[in-house]
Biotite code that builds the C-alpha atoms (Angstrom):
import biotite.structure as struc

atoms = struc.array([
    struc.Atom([-24.876, 7.976, -4.001], chain_id="A", res_id=1, res_name="MET", atom_name="CA", element="C"),
    struc.Atom([-22.347, 7.565, -6.809], chain_id="A", res_id=2, res_name="ILE", atom_name="CA", element="C"),
    struc.Atom([-22.303, 11.346, -7.284], chain_id="A", res_id=3, res_name="ARG", atom_name="CA", element="C"),
    struc.Atom([-21.574, 11.730, -3.579], chain_id="A", res_id=4, res_name="ASN", atom_name="CA", element="C"),
    struc.Atom([-18.766, 9.166, -3.832], chain_id="A", res_id=5, res_name="LEU", atom_name="CA", element="C"),
    struc.Atom([-17.212, 10.663, -6.956], chain_id="A", res_id=6, res_name="LEU", atom_name="CA", element="C"),
    struc.Atom([-14.918, 13.181, -5.158], chain_id="A", res_id=7, res_name="PRO", atom_name="CA", element="C"),
    struc.Atom([-13.593, 10.349, -2.971], chain_id="A", res_id=8, res_name="THR", atom_name="CA", element="C"),
    struc.Atom([-13.071, 8.093, -6.006], chain_id="A", res_id=9, res_name="ILE", atom_name="CA", element="C"),
    struc.Atom([-11.142, 10.874, -7.747], chain_id="A", res_id=10, res_name="LYS", atom_name="CA", element="C"),
    struc.Atom([-9.048, 11.462, -4.633], chain_id="A", res_id=11, res_name="ARG", atom_name="CA", element="C"),
    struc.Atom([-8.118, 7.777, -4.411], chain_id="A", res_id=12, res_name="ILE", atom_name="CA", element="C"),
    struc.Atom([-7.215, 7.702, -8.119], chain_id="A", res_id=13, res_name="ALA", atom_name="CA", element="C"),
    struc.Atom([-5.058, 10.820, -7.875], chain_id="A", res_id=14, res_name="GLU", atom_name="CA", element="C"),
    struc.Atom([-3.376, 9.475, -4.739], chain_id="A", res_id=15, res_name="ASP", atom_name="CA", element="C"),
    struc.Atom([-2.613, 6.174, -6.437], chain_id="A", res_id=16, res_name="LEU", atom_name="CA", element="C"),
    struc.Atom([-1.377, 7.815, -9.643], chain_id="A", res_id=17, res_name="SER", atom_name="CA", element="C"),
    struc.Atom([1.085, 10.027, -7.790], chain_id="A", res_id=18, res_name="HIS", atom_name="CA", element="C"),
    struc.Atom([4.116, 8.032, -8.872], chain_id="A", res_id=19, res_name="THR", atom_name="CA", element="C"),
    struc.Atom([2.736, 6.288, -11.957], chain_id="A", res_id=20, res_name="LEU", atom_name="CA", element="C"),
    struc.Atom([4.030, 7.118, -15.436], chain_id="A", res_id=21, res_name="PRO", atom_name="CA", element="C"),
    struc.Atom([2.125, 9.597, -17.657], chain_id="A", res_id=22, res_name="PRO", atom_name="CA", element="C"),
    struc.Atom([0.645, 6.827, -19.830], chain_id="A", res_id=23, res_name="ASN", atom_name="CA", element="C"),
    struc.Atom([-1.587, 5.755, -16.913], chain_id="A", res_id=24, res_name="VAL", atom_name="CA", element="C"),
    struc.Atom([-4.641, 8.013, -17.072], chain_id="A", res_id=25, res_name="GLU", atom_name="CA", element="C"),
    struc.Atom([-6.290, 9.138, -13.840], chain_id="A", res_id=26, res_name="VAL", atom_name="CA", element="C"),
    struc.Atom([-9.659, 9.097, -15.654], chain_id="A", res_id=27, res_name="ASP", atom_name="CA", element="C"),
    struc.Atom([-9.227, 5.375, -16.342], chain_id="A", res_id=28, res_name="ASP", atom_name="CA", element="C"),
    struc.Atom([-8.650, 4.723, -12.646], chain_id="A", res_id=29, res_name="LEU", atom_name="CA", element="C"),
    struc.Atom([-11.722, 6.827, -11.793], chain_id="A", res_id=30, res_name="VAL", atom_name="CA", element="C"),
    struc.Atom([-13.797, 4.788, -14.258], chain_id="A", res_id=31, res_name="GLN", atom_name="CA", element="C"),
    struc.Atom([-12.651, 1.554, -12.617], chain_id="A", res_id=32, res_name="GLU", atom_name="CA", element="C"),
    struc.Atom([-13.584, 3.000, -9.227], chain_id="A", res_id=33, res_name="GLY", atom_name="CA", element="C"),
    struc.Atom([-17.073, 3.978, -10.390], chain_id="A", res_id=34, res_name="ILE", atom_name="CA", element="C"),
    struc.Atom([-17.748, 0.501, -11.798], chain_id="A", res_id=35, res_name="VAL", atom_name="CA", element="C"),
    struc.Atom([-16.520, -1.051, -8.542], chain_id="A", res_id=36, res_name="ALA", atom_name="CA", element="C"),
    struc.Atom([-18.779, 1.237, -6.497], chain_id="A", res_id=37, res_name="ALA", atom_name="CA", element="C"),
    struc.Atom([-21.819, 0.252, -8.573], chain_id="A", res_id=38, res_name="LEU", atom_name="CA", element="C"),
    struc.Atom([-20.971, -3.416, -8.067], chain_id="A", res_id=39, res_name="SER", atom_name="CA", element="C"),
    struc.Atom([-20.503, -2.842, -4.342], chain_id="A", res_id=40, res_name="ALA", atom_name="CA", element="C"),
    struc.Atom([-24.111, -1.646, -3.986], chain_id="A", res_id=41, res_name="PHE", atom_name="CA", element="C"),
    struc.Atom([-25.331, -5.028, -5.241], chain_id="A", res_id=42, res_name="GLU", atom_name="CA", element="C"),
    struc.Atom([-22.937, -7.141, -3.141], chain_id="A", res_id=43, res_name="ARG", atom_name="CA", element="C"),
    struc.Atom([-23.048, -5.260, 0.161], chain_id="A", res_id=44, res_name="TYR", atom_name="CA", element="C"),
    struc.Atom([-23.912, -7.282, 3.261], chain_id="A", res_id=45, res_name="ASP", atom_name="CA", element="C"),
    struc.Atom([-24.548, -4.934, 6.226], chain_id="A", res_id=46, res_name="PRO", atom_name="CA", element="C"),
    struc.Atom([-23.962, -7.766, 8.704], chain_id="A", res_id=47, res_name="SER", atom_name="CA", element="C"),
    struc.Atom([-20.260, -8.006, 7.745], chain_id="A", res_id=48, res_name="LYS", atom_name="CA", element="C"),
    struc.Atom([-18.968, -4.433, 7.458], chain_id="A", res_id=49, res_name="ALA", atom_name="CA", element="C"),
    struc.Atom([-19.999, -0.793, 7.227], chain_id="A", res_id=50, res_name="SER", atom_name="CA", element="C"),
    struc.Atom([-20.870, 0.316, 3.712], chain_id="A", res_id=51, res_name="PHE", atom_name="CA", element="C"),
    struc.Atom([-18.117, 2.928, 3.637], chain_id="A", res_id=52, res_name="THR", atom_name="CA", element="C"),
    struc.Atom([-15.467, 0.351, 4.547], chain_id="A", res_id=53, res_name="THR", atom_name="CA", element="C"),
    struc.Atom([-16.858, -2.144, 2.057], chain_id="A", res_id=54, res_name="PHE", atom_name="CA", element="C"),
    struc.Atom([-17.090, 0.225, -0.901], chain_id="A", res_id=55, res_name="VAL", atom_name="CA", element="C"),
    struc.Atom([-13.690, 1.863, -0.280], chain_id="A", res_id=56, res_name="MET", atom_name="CA", element="C"),
    struc.Atom([-11.968, -1.516, -0.374], chain_id="A", res_id=57, res_name="LYS", atom_name="CA", element="C"),
    struc.Atom([-13.779, -2.451, -3.585], chain_id="A", res_id=58, res_name="ARG", atom_name="CA", element="C"),
    struc.Atom([-12.808, 0.843, -5.228], chain_id="A", res_id=59, res_name="ILE", atom_name="CA", element="C"),
    struc.Atom([-9.131, 0.538, -4.290], chain_id="A", res_id=60, res_name="LYS", atom_name="CA", element="C"),
    struc.Atom([-9.039, -3.133, -5.248], chain_id="A", res_id=61, res_name="GLY", atom_name="CA", element="C"),
    struc.Atom([-10.519, -2.399, -8.673], chain_id="A", res_id=62, res_name="ALA", atom_name="CA", element="C"),
    struc.Atom([-7.884, 0.245, -9.354], chain_id="A", res_id=63, res_name="MET", atom_name="CA", element="C"),
    struc.Atom([-5.056, -2.088, -8.318], chain_id="A", res_id=64, res_name="TYR", atom_name="CA", element="C"),
    struc.Atom([-6.523, -4.858, -10.491], chain_id="A", res_id=65, res_name="ASP", atom_name="CA", element="C"),
    struc.Atom([-6.609, -2.461, -13.438], chain_id="A", res_id=66, res_name="TYR", atom_name="CA", element="C"),
    struc.Atom([-2.931, -1.620, -12.996], chain_id="A", res_id=67, res_name="LEU", atom_name="CA", element="C"),
    struc.Atom([-2.091, -5.327, -12.923], chain_id="A", res_id=68, res_name="ARG", atom_name="CA", element="C"),
    struc.Atom([-4.136, -5.967, -16.082], chain_id="A", res_id=69, res_name="ARG", atom_name="CA", element="C"),
    struc.Atom([-2.467, -3.296, -18.148], chain_id="A", res_id=70, res_name="ILE", atom_name="CA", element="C"),
    struc.Atom([0.972, -4.450, -16.938], chain_id="A", res_id=71, res_name="ASP", atom_name="CA", element="C"),
    struc.Atom([2.186, -0.845, -16.961], chain_id="A", res_id=72, res_name="TRP", atom_name="CA", element="C"),
    struc.Atom([5.507, -1.438, -15.216], chain_id="A", res_id=73, res_name="MET", atom_name="CA", element="C"),
    struc.Atom([8.513, -1.356, -17.591], chain_id="A", res_id=74, res_name="PRO", atom_name="CA", element="C"),
    struc.Atom([11.100, -4.135, -17.429], chain_id="A", res_id=75, res_name="ARG", atom_name="CA", element="C"),
    struc.Atom([13.815, -1.895, -15.963], chain_id="A", res_id=76, res_name="ASN", atom_name="CA", element="C"),
    struc.Atom([11.549, -0.968, -13.039], chain_id="A", res_id=77, res_name="LEU", atom_name="CA", element="C"),
    struc.Atom([10.798, -4.639, -12.356], chain_id="A", res_id=78, res_name="ARG", atom_name="CA", element="C"),
    struc.Atom([14.532, -5.261, -12.188], chain_id="A", res_id=79, res_name="LYS", atom_name="CA", element="C"),
    struc.Atom([15.025, -2.289, -9.844], chain_id="A", res_id=80, res_name="SER", atom_name="CA", element="C"),
    struc.Atom([12.292, -3.555, -7.505], chain_id="A", res_id=81, res_name="VAL", atom_name="CA", element="C"),
    struc.Atom([13.982, -6.960, -7.237], chain_id="A", res_id=82, res_name="LYS", atom_name="CA", element="C"),
    struc.Atom([17.385, -5.377, -6.551], chain_id="A", res_id=83, res_name="LEU", atom_name="CA", element="C"),
    struc.Atom([16.002, -3.009, -3.890], chain_id="A", res_id=84, res_name="VAL", atom_name="CA", element="C"),
    struc.Atom([14.039, -5.790, -2.171], chain_id="A", res_id=85, res_name="GLU", atom_name="CA", element="C"),
    struc.Atom([17.152, -7.969, -2.078], chain_id="A", res_id=86, res_name="LYS", atom_name="CA", element="C"),
    struc.Atom([19.282, -5.129, -0.662], chain_id="A", res_id=87, res_name="ALA", atom_name="CA", element="C"),
    struc.Atom([16.731, -4.400, 2.070], chain_id="A", res_id=88, res_name="ILE", atom_name="CA", element="C"),
    struc.Atom([16.030, -7.942, 3.229], chain_id="A", res_id=89, res_name="TYR", atom_name="CA", element="C"),
    struc.Atom([19.654, -9.073, 3.179], chain_id="A", res_id=90, res_name="GLU", atom_name="CA", element="C"),
    struc.Atom([20.777, -6.136, 5.332], chain_id="A", res_id=91, res_name="ASN", atom_name="CA", element="C"),
    struc.Atom([20.706, -6.631, 9.101], chain_id="A", res_id=92, res_name="GLU", atom_name="CA", element="C"),
    struc.Atom([19.745, -3.000, 9.660], chain_id="A", res_id=93, res_name="ASP", atom_name="CA", element="C"),
    struc.Atom([17.296, -1.066, 7.524], chain_id="A", res_id=94, res_name="PHE", atom_name="CA", element="C"),
    struc.Atom([19.469, 0.581, 4.829], chain_id="A", res_id=95, res_name="PRO", atom_name="CA", element="C"),
    struc.Atom([19.206, 4.186, 3.662], chain_id="A", res_id=96, res_name="THR", atom_name="CA", element="C"),
    struc.Atom([18.621, 4.980, 0.001], chain_id="A", res_id=97, res_name="ASP", atom_name="CA", element="C"),
    struc.Atom([22.294, 5.902, -0.308], chain_id="A", res_id=98, res_name="GLU", atom_name="CA", element="C"),
    struc.Atom([23.334, 2.496, 1.095], chain_id="A", res_id=99, res_name="GLU", atom_name="CA", element="C"),
    struc.Atom([20.942, 0.736, -1.272], chain_id="A", res_id=100, res_name="ILE", atom_name="CA", element="C"),
    struc.Atom([22.444, 2.713, -4.157], chain_id="A", res_id=101, res_name="ALA", atom_name="CA", element="C"),
    struc.Atom([25.932, 1.528, -3.231], chain_id="A", res_id=102, res_name="ARG", atom_name="CA", element="C"),
    struc.Atom([24.785, -2.076, -2.988], chain_id="A", res_id=103, res_name="ARG", atom_name="CA", element="C"),
    struc.Atom([22.738, -2.143, -6.198], chain_id="A", res_id=104, res_name="THR", atom_name="CA", element="C"),
    struc.Atom([24.414, 0.411, -8.458], chain_id="A", res_id=105, res_name="GLY", atom_name="CA", element="C"),
    struc.Atom([21.049, 2.106, -8.968], chain_id="A", res_id=106, res_name="LEU", atom_name="CA", element="C"),
    struc.Atom([20.527, 5.859, -8.998], chain_id="A", res_id=107, res_name="GLU", atom_name="CA", element="C"),
    struc.Atom([18.564, 7.408, -6.127], chain_id="A", res_id=108, res_name="LEU", atom_name="CA", element="C"),
    struc.Atom([15.621, 8.270, -8.385], chain_id="A", res_id=109, res_name="LYS", atom_name="CA", element="C"),
    struc.Atom([15.443, 4.605, -9.485], chain_id="A", res_id=110, res_name="GLU", atom_name="CA", element="C"),
    struc.Atom([15.393, 3.506, -5.847], chain_id="A", res_id=111, res_name="ILE", atom_name="CA", element="C"),
    struc.Atom([12.556, 5.918, -5.034], chain_id="A", res_id=112, res_name="VAL", atom_name="CA", element="C"),
    struc.Atom([10.507, 4.589, -7.971], chain_id="A", res_id=113, res_name="ARG", atom_name="CA", element="C"),
    struc.Atom([11.137, 1.002, -6.882], chain_id="A", res_id=114, res_name="ALA", atom_name="CA", element="C"),
    struc.Atom([10.110, 1.758, -3.295], chain_id="A", res_id=115, res_name="LYS", atom_name="CA", element="C"),
    struc.Atom([6.920, 3.438, -4.513], chain_id="A", res_id=116, res_name="ASN", atom_name="CA", element="C"),
    struc.Atom([6.002, 0.322, -6.475], chain_id="A", res_id=117, res_name="GLU", atom_name="CA", element="C"),
    struc.Atom([6.754, -1.840, -3.446], chain_id="A", res_id=118, res_name="MET", atom_name="CA", element="C"),
    struc.Atom([4.510, 0.445, -1.392], chain_id="A", res_id=119, res_name="MET", atom_name="CA", element="C"),
    struc.Atom([1.618, -0.026, -3.823], chain_id="A", res_id=120, res_name="ARG", atom_name="CA", element="C"),
    struc.Atom([1.955, -3.784, -3.518], chain_id="A", res_id=121, res_name="ARG", atom_name="CA", element="C"),
    struc.Atom([1.925, -3.544, 0.269], chain_id="A", res_id=122, res_name="GLN", atom_name="CA", element="C"),
    struc.Atom([-1.140, -1.274, 0.260], chain_id="A", res_id=123, res_name="LEU", atom_name="CA", element="C"),
    struc.Atom([-2.977, -3.873, -1.765], chain_id="A", res_id=124, res_name="LEU", atom_name="CA", element="C"),
    struc.Atom([-1.886, -6.612, 0.653], chain_id="A", res_id=125, res_name="MET", atom_name="CA", element="C"),
    struc.Atom([-3.066, -4.544, 3.638], chain_id="A", res_id=126, res_name="ILE", atom_name="CA", element="C"),
    struc.Atom([-6.496, -4.022, 2.071], chain_id="A", res_id=127, res_name="ASP", atom_name="CA", element="C"),
    struc.Atom([-6.759, -7.744, 1.310], chain_id="A", res_id=128, res_name="ALA", atom_name="CA", element="C"),
    struc.Atom([-5.635, -8.676, 4.844], chain_id="A", res_id=129, res_name="PHE", atom_name="CA", element="C"),
    struc.Atom([-8.240, -6.431, 6.449], chain_id="A", res_id=130, res_name="GLU", atom_name="CA", element="C"),
    struc.Atom([-11.028, -7.560, 4.156], chain_id="A", res_id=131, res_name="ASP", atom_name="CA", element="C"),
    struc.Atom([-10.595, -11.327, 3.800], chain_id="A", res_id=132, res_name="GLU", atom_name="CA", element="C"),
    struc.Atom([-8.985, -14.285, 5.606], chain_id="A", res_id=133, res_name="PRO", atom_name="CA", element="C"),
    struc.Atom([-5.301, -14.868, 4.806], chain_id="A", res_id=134, res_name="ILE", atom_name="CA", element="C"),
    struc.Atom([-6.185, -18.455, 3.895], chain_id="A", res_id=135, res_name="LEU", atom_name="CA", element="C"),
    struc.Atom([-9.300, -19.740, 2.166], chain_id="A", res_id=136, res_name="LYS", atom_name="CA", element="C"),
    struc.Atom([-10.320, -21.858, 5.159], chain_id="A", res_id=137, res_name="THR", atom_name="CA", element="C"),
    struc.Atom([-10.534, -20.433, 8.632], chain_id="A", res_id=138, res_name="GLU", atom_name="CA", element="C"),
    struc.Atom([-9.817, -23.319, 10.953], chain_id="A", res_id=139, res_name="GLY", atom_name="CA", element="C"),
    struc.Atom([-8.217, -22.973, 14.390], chain_id="A", res_id=140, res_name="PRO", atom_name="CA", element="C"),
    struc.Atom([-4.674, -23.045, 12.995], chain_id="A", res_id=141, res_name="GLU", atom_name="CA", element="C"),
    struc.Atom([-5.384, -20.343, 10.415], chain_id="A", res_id=142, res_name="GLU", atom_name="CA", element="C"),
    struc.Atom([-7.088, -18.118, 12.978], chain_id="A", res_id=143, res_name="ASN", atom_name="CA", element="C"),
    struc.Atom([-4.161, -18.568, 15.358], chain_id="A", res_id=144, res_name="ALA", atom_name="CA", element="C"),
    struc.Atom([-1.688, -17.695, 12.600], chain_id="A", res_id=145, res_name="TYR", atom_name="CA", element="C"),
    struc.Atom([-3.687, -14.582, 11.732], chain_id="A", res_id=146, res_name="ARG", atom_name="CA", element="C"),
    struc.Atom([-3.695, -13.407, 15.340], chain_id="A", res_id=147, res_name="GLU", atom_name="CA", element="C"),
    struc.Atom([0.033, -14.053, 15.711], chain_id="A", res_id=148, res_name="LEU", atom_name="CA", element="C"),
    struc.Atom([0.695, -12.096, 12.540], chain_id="A", res_id=149, res_name="LEU", atom_name="CA", element="C"),
    struc.Atom([-1.344, -9.167, 13.863], chain_id="A", res_id=150, res_name="LYS", atom_name="CA", element="C"),
    struc.Atom([0.718, -9.174, 17.047], chain_id="A", res_id=151, res_name="GLU", atom_name="CA", element="C"),
    struc.Atom([3.973, -9.209, 15.062], chain_id="A", res_id=152, res_name="GLU", atom_name="CA", element="C"),
    struc.Atom([2.756, -6.261, 12.989], chain_id="A", res_id=153, res_name="ILE", atom_name="CA", element="C"),
    struc.Atom([1.836, -4.334, 16.156], chain_id="A", res_id=154, res_name="LYS", atom_name="CA", element="C"),
    struc.Atom([5.302, -4.951, 17.601], chain_id="A", res_id=155, res_name="LYS", atom_name="CA", element="C"),
    struc.Atom([6.914, -3.807, 14.344], chain_id="A", res_id=156, res_name="ALA", atom_name="CA", element="C"),
    struc.Atom([4.845, -0.609, 14.338], chain_id="A", res_id=157, res_name="ILE", atom_name="CA", element="C"),
    struc.Atom([5.976, 0.183, 17.891], chain_id="A", res_id=158, res_name="GLU", atom_name="CA", element="C"),
    struc.Atom([9.580, 0.266, 16.660], chain_id="A", res_id=159, res_name="LYS", atom_name="CA", element="C"),
    struc.Atom([8.836, 2.989, 14.104], chain_id="A", res_id=160, res_name="LEU", atom_name="CA", element="C"),
    struc.Atom([9.578, 6.651, 14.694], chain_id="A", res_id=161, res_name="SER", atom_name="CA", element="C"),
    struc.Atom([6.817, 8.956, 15.956], chain_id="A", res_id=162, res_name="ASP", atom_name="CA", element="C"),
    struc.Atom([6.552, 10.594, 12.519], chain_id="A", res_id=163, res_name="ARG", atom_name="CA", element="C"),
    struc.Atom([6.217, 7.241, 10.779], chain_id="A", res_id=164, res_name="GLU", atom_name="CA", element="C"),
    struc.Atom([3.511, 6.172, 13.246], chain_id="A", res_id=165, res_name="LYS", atom_name="CA", element="C"),
    struc.Atom([1.657, 9.433, 12.697], chain_id="A", res_id=166, res_name="LEU", atom_name="CA", element="C"),
    struc.Atom([1.783, 9.150, 8.911], chain_id="A", res_id=167, res_name="VAL", atom_name="CA", element="C"),
    struc.Atom([0.589, 5.531, 8.958], chain_id="A", res_id=168, res_name="LEU", atom_name="CA", element="C"),
    struc.Atom([-2.227, 6.470, 11.325], chain_id="A", res_id=169, res_name="SER", atom_name="CA", element="C"),
    struc.Atom([-3.339, 9.300, 9.034], chain_id="A", res_id=170, res_name="LEU", atom_name="CA", element="C"),
    struc.Atom([-3.078, 7.036, 5.999], chain_id="A", res_id=171, res_name="ARG", atom_name="CA", element="C"),
    struc.Atom([-4.772, 3.874, 7.279], chain_id="A", res_id=172, res_name="PHE", atom_name="CA", element="C"),
    struc.Atom([-6.900, 4.916, 10.265], chain_id="A", res_id=173, res_name="GLU", atom_name="CA", element="C"),
    struc.Atom([-8.025, 8.339, 9.051], chain_id="A", res_id=174, res_name="LYS", atom_name="CA", element="C"),
    struc.Atom([-7.833, 7.321, 5.349], chain_id="A", res_id=175, res_name="ASP", atom_name="CA", element="C"),
    struc.Atom([-6.249, 10.622, 4.303], chain_id="A", res_id=176, res_name="LEU", atom_name="CA", element="C"),
    struc.Atom([-4.629, 10.975, 0.888], chain_id="A", res_id=177, res_name="SER", atom_name="CA", element="C"),
    struc.Atom([-0.907, 11.632, 0.519], chain_id="A", res_id=178, res_name="LEU", atom_name="CA", element="C"),
    struc.Atom([-1.723, 15.233, -0.384], chain_id="A", res_id=179, res_name="LYS", atom_name="CA", element="C"),
    struc.Atom([-3.861, 15.690, 2.737], chain_id="A", res_id=180, res_name="GLU", atom_name="CA", element="C"),
    struc.Atom([-1.187, 14.152, 4.964], chain_id="A", res_id=181, res_name="ILE", atom_name="CA", element="C"),
    struc.Atom([1.429, 16.445, 3.421], chain_id="A", res_id=182, res_name="ALA", atom_name="CA", element="C"),
    struc.Atom([-0.720, 19.440, 4.368], chain_id="A", res_id=183, res_name="HIS", atom_name="CA", element="C"),
    struc.Atom([-1.198, 18.158, 7.939], chain_id="A", res_id=184, res_name="VAL", atom_name="CA", element="C"),
    struc.Atom([2.479, 17.540, 8.743], chain_id="A", res_id=185, res_name="ILE", atom_name="CA", element="C"),
    struc.Atom([3.929, 20.310, 6.587], chain_id="A", res_id=186, res_name="GLY", atom_name="CA", element="C"),
    struc.Atom([6.044, 18.377, 4.070], chain_id="A", res_id=187, res_name="VAL", atom_name="CA", element="C"),
    struc.Atom([5.836, 17.665, 0.349], chain_id="A", res_id=188, res_name="SER", atom_name="CA", element="C"),
    struc.Atom([3.565, 14.956, -1.057], chain_id="A", res_id=189, res_name="GLU", atom_name="CA", element="C"),
    struc.Atom([6.586, 13.042, -2.373], chain_id="A", res_id=190, res_name="SER", atom_name="CA", element="C"),
    struc.Atom([8.116, 13.116, 1.122], chain_id="A", res_id=191, res_name="ARG", atom_name="CA", element="C"),
    struc.Atom([4.929, 11.593, 2.579], chain_id="A", res_id=192, res_name="VAL", atom_name="CA", element="C"),
    struc.Atom([5.134, 8.860, -0.046], chain_id="A", res_id=193, res_name="SER", atom_name="CA", element="C"),
    struc.Atom([8.723, 8.155, 1.010], chain_id="A", res_id=194, res_name="GLN", atom_name="CA", element="C"),
    struc.Atom([7.755, 7.975, 4.706], chain_id="A", res_id=195, res_name="ILE", atom_name="CA", element="C"),
    struc.Atom([4.881, 5.560, 4.023], chain_id="A", res_id=196, res_name="VAL", atom_name="CA", element="C"),
    struc.Atom([7.051, 3.401, 1.792], chain_id="A", res_id=197, res_name="SER", atom_name="CA", element="C"),
    struc.Atom([9.904, 3.279, 4.306], chain_id="A", res_id=198, res_name="SER", atom_name="CA", element="C"),
    struc.Atom([7.589, 2.494, 7.232], chain_id="A", res_id=199, res_name="ALA", atom_name="CA", element="C"),
    struc.Atom([5.829, -0.333, 5.387], chain_id="A", res_id=200, res_name="LEU", atom_name="CA", element="C"),
    struc.Atom([9.137, -1.824, 4.327], chain_id="A", res_id=201, res_name="LEU", atom_name="CA", element="C"),
    struc.Atom([10.417, -1.693, 7.914], chain_id="A", res_id=202, res_name="LYS", atom_name="CA", element="C"),
    struc.Atom([7.280, -3.475, 9.132], chain_id="A", res_id=203, res_name="ILE", atom_name="CA", element="C"),
    struc.Atom([7.569, -6.169, 6.469], chain_id="A", res_id=204, res_name="LYS", atom_name="CA", element="C"),
    struc.Atom([11.269, -6.658, 7.170], chain_id="A", res_id=205, res_name="LYS", atom_name="CA", element="C"),
    struc.Atom([10.619, -6.953, 10.919], chain_id="A", res_id=206, res_name="GLU", atom_name="CA", element="C"),
    struc.Atom([7.767, -9.431, 10.458], chain_id="A", res_id=207, res_name="VAL", atom_name="CA", element="C"),
    struc.Atom([9.702, -11.494, 7.910], chain_id="A", res_id=208, res_name="MET", atom_name="CA", element="C"),
    struc.Atom([12.575, -11.681, 10.370], chain_id="A", res_id=209, res_name="GLY", atom_name="CA", element="C"),
    struc.Atom([10.263, -13.473, 12.798], chain_id="A", res_id=210, res_name="ASN", atom_name="CA", element="C"),
    struc.Atom([8.330, -15.480, 10.190], chain_id="A", res_id=211, res_name="ASP", atom_name="CA", element="C"),
    struc.Atom([10.196, -16.579, 7.112], chain_id="A", res_id=212, res_name="GLN", atom_name="CA", element="C"),
    struc.Atom([7.000, -17.056, 5.154], chain_id="A", res_id=213, res_name="THR", atom_name="CA", element="C"),
    struc.Atom([6.135, -14.160, 2.796], chain_id="A", res_id=214, res_name="ASP", atom_name="CA", element="C"),
])
């Protein structure tokens, strides 16, 4: 079963490493994915989720955890992420990269790197949201909050462009890699990454506008 999963594990690792620096080895991410898959076999409960869904979340989560452990992000990128986040959430309309550059003094390539890192964080949050309760206890209030949040996310998605909706659908419903999506819609892989990043940021900005909690 691990042999059958290996191409998928490699695809996830390559997808995740698309914008990471050269010092982050794809093979290390693959290794983390394999270990997570082996662990998933032991922990799987068929009454809670399909095995494919369960193991894919464990593989992605293990790779994200690895990136957090090695603390790969340089200080200047951390600073860029904070500046870009501030520029986005303080702007009434969703700013273009050029507008963010004027507000922050960053170069366009620095803004793209910052957005890619923000996208990775949001992908991790999406996986966690789908897999586990937002809060540790699931009382009536927590369940109500979760349902309200889902509705806010749906409304935010409806405001996206048709291309953004398509790309998010291919990414999260069909679970295609950035490379596969690029082939489907006829653009570069880096362009797909930009579309995903922009769409996720728009959704977060819209939801945060209605709920000031992060």
